[in-house]
N, C-alpha and C positions, 0 to 999 in steps of 0.2 A: 565481528565473528570470522574475519579470515579471508583470505584471497579464494578459497572455493565458494563463499557466498557472494561472491560479487556480481552484480546484474549485468546483462550483457546487454549489446547495444541493439538487439533485434528488437525489443520491446519498443523501441524507438522510431523504427523505421516506418511504423504504421502510419496511415492518412487520418490518425486521430489528435485530439490536441494532447498536448502534456497531462493536464488534469484527466482527459479520460484513460490515458495510459497509466497514469498513476493509480486512479480508482479501481480500474478494471484489471489489472495486470500484477503492478507492483505490490500494492497493499495485500492483494491474496496471497503473492508470494513472500512477501514480509512475515505474513501472520504464519506462514509454514516453518520460516526459518527459526521463528521465536516460539514454535510449538504451542500456538494460540494463545501466548500472552499479550492480549490485544493492547493491555496498559504499555508495554514496552513500545509497540507500534506507534500508538499514540502521541507519546514522547518523544518517538524520533520523527514523527511527522509536524510535530510542534516545534523542535527545534529546527525543521526545514519550513516552519512558516506553511506549510500546506493545510488548507482550509479540508476539514473533513465532511464529505457530503453523507450525511446518515439515511438520506433516503435510499440511495443506493445499495447501502450495507441492511436496510431493512428490508430490500427485495432479495438480497442473496443470502440472508441468514448470519451475516456478520456483522453486527453492531456495535460499535464503538461508541459509548455514551462520552460526552463533554463534559 
């Protein structure tokens, strides 16, 4: 998407695990960046070998089907 869409380091300074940071912060941010195109977000996560936690998304209303 370009340099204006780079994810900053502040997300990773929290005391959470990497999976928690990605699930709780990065995926919702990517969803905004890709204008709710969840398939693009899923494809990006698949390319990074990130396992999607559907339970988290069901709670938040952001469900990505496998």
